[in-house]
C-alpha positions, 0 to 999 in steps of 0.5 A: 089971053084973059087975066083970069086964073084956073085951078084944077082938082084931080080926085083919087081913084087908082086906075080910074085916073086915066079919065083925067088924062082924057079930060086934060086932052079936051082942055088942050083943045078948048080955047078962051080968048085965043089961048088953050084953056090949060094956059090959064091953070096956075094951081092944081091939087091931087090926091092919090093917083090924082096927085100923080096926074097933078104932077104930070100936069105941072110938068107940062108934057101931055104926050109923056103923060098919055104914053105912061098911062097907055103903057102901064100894066097891073103887073108893074104896079102890084108886086107882092112881098115874099111869102115869109113876110106875107105870113108875118103880115097876116099874123100882124093883121090878126093881132091888130084886129083882136086888139080892137074892143069890137073884136073881143065881144064874142068868143064866136067872132074871135074864133071866126077870125082865127079860122079866116087867117088859118084858111088864108095861110093854107090857101097861100101855100096851096096857091104857091104849090099849084099855080104852075099847073093851072092858075084858075084851078089853084084859085079854086083850091084856095077858095075851097081851102079857106071855106073848109077851114072856116067851117071846120075850125069854127063849129060854133060859128053862125050860118051868117058868119060862114056865108059871109066868109064864103061869099067874101072868098068867092067874090075875091076870087072873081075879082082877081080872076077878072082884074089883077095878075093871078100872082096877087091871089094870096093878097086879097084873100087874107085881107078880106077874110081876116076883116070879114069876121070883124065886120060881121057883127058891127056892120059899119058905115063907110065913114065908120069903116075908114075910121076903124081902118085908120085906127088900125093903121096908126098902130101898124106900118105893114103892107102887102105890096112893096112900092117898087112898081109905083116908084118905077112908074113915077121915075119913068113919068116925072122929072121931079126937079121940073115939077119942083120948079114948075110955074104951076103951083102943085099940091099933093094930099096925104094922110098924117097917120099920127094926127089922123088929118089930111095934109096938102104938100106944096111940091114947088120948091121941094128937093126932087127926092122929097117930091118923089116921097110925097107922091109915094105917100099920097099913093100909099093905099093903106095896108097895100103899099108902104107908108112913107116917113116925111120929116119923121111923120108917117103918111099914107094915101090922102084918100084915107080920110074920104073928104080929102079924096077931092082936095079942093079946100087947099085951092080955096084957101089960096089965091083961087078965092079971087073974083076972077078965078075958077076951079074945076074938080075932076072926079072919078067916082060919084060917091065923091060928088058934093053939091057946092054953092060956090060960083067959083067951082065947077065939077065934072063927074063921070056920066057913065060910072067908071066902075066899082072898087074893082076898077080902081085896080084894073090897069087893063090897057083896053079899059085904060084907053076907054077911060081916057076917051071917056074923059076926053069926050065928057070934058069936051061936052062939059066945057061946051055946056059951061062955056059962058061961065068959063069965059066970063070968069077967065076973060078981061071983061070980068073986071 
């Protein structure tokens, strides 16, 4: 084995993270100086689902990691809170949106948001009553209920507002019926519709939207789902003490909601319960899963500040800056791709798109298997095409 060191960066991306398990499999099959490429890994960082995969890698049990990914399901992850808490959450969301300066510019806009929330509440009630009969009929009635409510409550609303609200509802319906358990239907409708009226006028860019959402998140700790499913998955997959004592330095990136900055926690040396809490925080998708309080500070998903979805900087700030080191970034979305003029960094980005936002929440077993296989094949090809550079930086001859 050569004396070089390898760092891995696992980007966030929800269910798309299965791709990284396939990439790990390919690295196990690739040798440098007679040793598995994985044996050169000394540091690893991850954000959101990438932090879970990073912890799995630090634990060192590939078979366990693959088994967890192949057995996971949407119903395990997405546990909606009780209907009363759900209604309180909707009212909280309305209050937050109305508190933002942009939301009070025009009375018409304010009324549209009211209508959206009213329609969402009505739809959730319809769904609870009808779902036992026919879930898809119930879903359709949800759509009709919200569209009619928006139309009746906002007679002064512009056509653009109505079309946008209706399109959001119908799009959410298609999204849910093809991806998530039908029981989550009341979740996406209110979130999408309450934000529709807010976004109609401002039309923010992706970065502006994330900035707005972070401001909203700073004054509210609510979430639509509980973290029971993610916590169960973590406890089934990981021995937190083993991760803490791993020889591989492992970082998990979270967003500090109070300072609006990303923070990369070193999991090594942490108490097992702290390892679990940090991973829960890194995976706490805003407004969906509960934030975590760590040392009195509120944290959520590290990808909430987009550049931190690929937490490479924490490795560049460490000893991975040495001349005989190499960093491989494993992305899940081409939007995260950054052209770097750094000879120490190689980036694997899926050549076949892993899907839109919908795929982030799609834990369908067949598609999970497909992403694992795609990751294995593409990492295998990637390693072969970069063989010369990998062997140069990791071998003794580099010295």
